[in-house]
N, C-alpha and C positions, 0 to 999 in steps of 0.2 A: 594580245590578252586585253580584254576590255577592263582596264585599272581604273577607269573614271568610274565604274559601277562600284568598286570596292571603296575608292575615296567616298563616294556620296553615302555609301552604308555606314563607313566609318563616321562621318560628320553627324549624323543622324542620331547614333547612338550615345556619341562623345558630348551631346547637349545635356545628358543627365547630369544633375548635380553631383554625382559620386566622383566627378572629375576633379572636384577641389579637394578631395581627402586623400589621406595616406592609403597606401595599397592598390591603388588603381593601376591596372597592368594594360600596356598595349604592345600588340605584336605588329609592327607595320608592315611586315612583308613575311610572309609564309610560302615558301617554295616545296614542292613535292612532286612526286611521280604517282599518277592515279592510274591504277589498274583496273581495265574492265574487259577487254576482249580477250585478253591471257585466261580468262576465266570461262571456259567454253560454254557452262550452263549460262551464265550471265548474258553471254553475246546471243545466245539462241533465244532467251526470253525477250531481250531488248528487241530484236527483230519482229518477234512476235506482238509485241506491245505498240510499236511504231509502224506496223505494216499497213494499218487501216488509214494513213493521212492521205493527203491529197495527191494524187497521181501516183502514189505507190501500188504494184500489183497486190490486190487482195484476192488470194487464191488458195486454193487446197489441194493436196495430193489425195490419191486414191485412197488413204488410209485415214483421210480427214485432217490432215497436219497442215498448219500455214506454213507457205515456203514463199514468202515476201516479206521485204521490211528492210532496215537498217541497224546495225549495231555500231556503238561508238568505239574507236579505238583507245588504247592507253595513250595517255597524254600528260604533258606538264601541267601542275595544278598551281596556281596562285591565288594567295587569299592574305586575308588580315584579321585581326581579332582585339576586341577590347575586353577587358574583365575587371574584377574586383575581389581582392582577397577576404575571403570569409574567416580563416584562420590564417596562423604565419605559415602553413604548408597546403593550404587547400584555397582554391579560387573558382568562381564561375565566370564563363566567358562567352561572348557571342561572338560567332566567326563567320565571316562570308566568304566565298571563294568560288573561282571559276576556273574550268578547264575547257579547252577547246580541241578538237580533235577531227580527223577524216571519218567518214561514215564507212564501215565496211558493208556493202550492199549484197543482199543474196543474190543468187543467180536469177530468180524470176524479178527481182527489182530492176536488174541490169536489162533484162528482156524488155522491160515496160520502156526504155528510154533513159531512166535512170541511172546514171552510172557512178557520179562522184558527189559526195554530201560533205557538208560542213555542219557538225555537230558540237552545238554550245550546252554545257552542263553547269548551272549554277547552283551553289547548296549554300543555304542560311541554317545554322543550327546553333544551340545553346549546349555548353559542355560542361561538365564539372570536372576539374582537375583535381584528383584528392591525392595529397602525397603521402608517401608510406610513413611520413613521421608522425601522422595522427594514431599510427598503431604501434610504432616502435619508439617513439619520444623524439624529441626535437634535439637535434645536434648542430654544432658549428660547421659541418661538413659543406664544401660548395656545391656537392654533387646531391642534388634533389629528384629522385625517382618518383612518378605518380601514375595513377589510373585513371585513365580519361573514360567518362560515361556520359552521353548527351543524345540527344534528338533534333530533328528539325526537318526541313524541306529540300527536296531535290526537283530541279526544273531541267527538262532536256529539250532542246529545240533543234529540229533539223532543216537545213536549208541546202537546195541543190546548188552546185559550182556552176555549171553550165546550164545555157538554154537547150530546151529540147522538145520534142514533140512526144506525147505520151502514146504508146501502142495501144494502150488500155483504154483511154477516154477520147483521145483524138485532140485533146488540148495543148496549145503550147504553153509551156512552163518555163518563164523567165529565170535567168540566173540569179540567186538570192532571195527567191520564193521560199516561204517556211511550209514545208510539205508535210511535216507531223510534228508531235509535240507530246509530252508526258510530265505531270505532276504529282510528284509521290511523296509520302511520309518514310523518312530515313531515321536509323539508329545507329549511334557511333559508340564503339569498344574499342579501346587503344591501351599501349604502355609507352611512357616516354619519361624524359627525365630532362630537368634544367641543370645548367652549370653557372653559378652565380660568378660573373668576372668580378663585380664590385657590388655595392648595395642598390645600383640604379640599373644594372645591365645583365642580363642572361642570356647564353647560348641555350636552345630548345632543339630537340631531337624526338620523335615520334614515328610509331608505326600503329596504322589504325586500320579496322575493318568496320565496312559500311554496310548495314543490313536494309534492302529496300522492302518496307514491309507490305505496300500496294502489290508488288510484283514478284516478291519472294525470290530475290536473287542477292548475292554478296559482291561488294566491290572492295577493293583494298587501297591503301594509300601510305606512302612514306613521306615525311615532310620534315623539314629543318627551317629555323628561323631566329630572329631575334627578339628579345621581349624586354621592354623598358616599364620600370616601376617609377610610379611619379608619387613625390611624397616619401619614399622608404618604404620597406617591406612592414608588416606589423609585427611587432616584438612579442615574443612568448611571454604569456602571462604567468607570474611568479607569485605564489599564494604568500602572504606575509601573516606571521600568525598575530592574533590579538595582543594588544598590550595589556599587562596584567593591572588592575587595581590596587593601589598601594594600600597595605595594610594601616589602619587606624587604630590608635590605642584608646581604648574606651575604659579604661580603669579609672574608676571614682578617685577623685581627689580627697584624701583625709585631712580633715581641718584639725589642728591641734590647737586647743585652747591654752593660751600662755601669755603672760604680759611681757613675753621678751620679744625682741624683734630679730630673729635668728640670721635671717637674709640681709638685715640692714636697709631694707627698701622703705623704711619709714612708716611702715603699717604694723602695728604689734601681731604676735602670733596667734592671739585670741580670735583675732577678726580677718588675719591673713587667709585669702581662699588661694592663694597661689605662693606657698613657700617655696624658698629656695631660688627666687628672682635674682638672676646676676645683678651686681651692684649699679652696673651702668644703664641698667634699662628702666625707662620712666613707667610708673605704675599708677592704677588709679586707686580709689579709696577701699578697695577691696584687696589690693595687694597684687592685683593681676596686670601684665604688661599691657600698654596701651597700643592698640596697633596703628600702623601708618601705612597708606599706599604708596609706593614708589614705583616708577616707570622705568624698566631697563630696555635700553635699545640695543637691537641686534644688526651687525653691519660686518659680512665675511664675503672673502673672495675664493674663487674655485678656479683653478687651470689644469686643463687636461690635454695633452699634446698627443698627436696621431700620426700614424706612418704614413708615407707617401700614397696617396689615391685611395686611401682607407677611412672607414668611419666607425670601425669597431674600437671599442673601448679596451686599452691593455689594462692586465691584471693590476699593474702596479697603482693604477690611479683609483681602483674601486674602493680602498678605504678612505680616500678623500672623499670621494662622493658620499659615502655611508657617513662621515662626521657631518656632511652638509644636511644631510636628511634627519640626524639626530636632533642637530639645532633648530631646523624647521619644525619638528615635533615639539621641541621644547617651546617655541616661539610660534602658536597657533595661528597667527594672522601675517606671519611672513611670507613674502614672495621671492621669487628668484627670476631674473632676467638671463638667460642661456643665450650667447652669442657664438657663433660657428665662423670658423676662419679658414682661409685655404692658402697655400704658396702660390706663386704665379707660374704655376706647372700645369699639364693637361692639355688637351685639345683646343679649349676655348673658355672664354669668362663665364659663359653660361653652365658650362660644365664645372667649373670650380664654384658658381654660385650654388648649384644643386647639391654639390658635395660639403659646402660649409653647413648648408641646411641640414643635411644628413647626419652631420657630426652634432650639431644642436640637438637635434631629436633625440639621436642615441643616447646621450646625457639625460634628456628629460625623461625617457623611455626607461631608464634605470632607476631614476629616482621615484617614478611612478609605480613601476612594475614590480621592482624588487624591496624598495622601502615604503610603499604606500603612501607616497606625497601625492595629494589630490592633484589631478592634471591643472584645473583652473588657478592655482597657485604658481604656475610655471609657464613662462613664456618663451618663446624661440625666434631668433632670427639670424639669416646668413649673410655675411658681408662678401662673400668671395674672397678675393685678394686685396679687396680696396682699403683695409685698414692693416697692413703689416706693422709689426713691432721690430722687425729686423729687416736688413736687406735681404732681397731676393735672390741676388747674383752668387750667394755661397750656399753650400749644403747646410752649414750651421743655421744661417738666418732662414732659410726655408724651413727647417725642421721648428724652428721659434714660431714661424707664421702658422703652421698647421696646428691648429689649438682651438679649444673651446674655452670662453671666459665667462664665468657666471658672477653675477654680483647678488648677493642674498641681504634683504633688508627686513626689518620689522620691529615690533617690540611687544613687551608684556607687562601687564600691572601685576605688582606681587604686595601680598600685605605682610608687613614684617613688624617686630617688635621695635617701638621708638626708644632711641638710646639718649642719653642727657647731651651728649655731643652731637646729634644728630640736628642739622639745620632743614625745617620743614618749609618747602618753598610754599 
């Protein structure tokens, strides 16, 4: 298999800036079985399309039908794909794959001296993987069925395996000579499913039908592979109801003219524009409270603990996250730094680093999607297992280290009534 071609194709596509964002998917290896000659109509049409190549018999029988050419046998398919999630259950992928097989020569091709062939078929296509949850609603199930729809280009190249002298042209054709080729437009239609092992890895299985539009034949494919998600899956969007504006009392104040000072604020009732002022409140010449601006600072912490090798937030911590969101709405300029951590388990430090980042992103996504906190007020960072708060050699210690720690800070300026015992800075 010419895996170097697959690697070059992936490098070219991965150069796009999308690779820095969440929801980028990579299927580094797709293995499948590519069915061609088992479909007799396809094999016959392949022979007809490829029969006019160099040193292949170009002949017709007495009914005017072509009887020379080569058809590709069914074979192993090797490919790779790079994609980006458009929604939490739908993505667009660019896929490149190769299948190499022996060529099945017609009887007349063999008579010309061509007996054995190598046939290489490369396919480059863009496919939409549309999850069924787009129609049924998002669920927490690890099993994610999808429908595949796409299109692309197929190239077929035929080379002879042995040197021979053509009985048709009399030329000597050396081994490895390209004797025929075809470049066609294809369409893909299939059914498949992802099984999410965790937030970063999924198993993939698929059955696909491939239609060659230029030559009107069908091919089939069954494939399986592993999909890696960079930065974590897109989170489902949850609508947050708009906040209601507080009711403002616009009832006019009735001034009762009297020489009494009913509220004891030092202003007679006859000129007191704000009767009933509390005794300790400082008032102006009209008897109304004197406002003063004070700054109230916010500093709070949030701790969320996770199960081993998981980044899903457990239900018991959602009320704590809701309290943080309520405070952040109360302090509009407040910000939060969300730190993700992991215990020292798992296959590698890199894996734990990505897991800690996914945990921090999960808390940020809940604050953003479920509680309406602006994303630019939240920052995330993952520390892997570099900053433990407990020993990693016990289960209790590892459970403490699988955490997200968030620090929320901010302040707000409030206008309040100045009291006589208040020290104004």
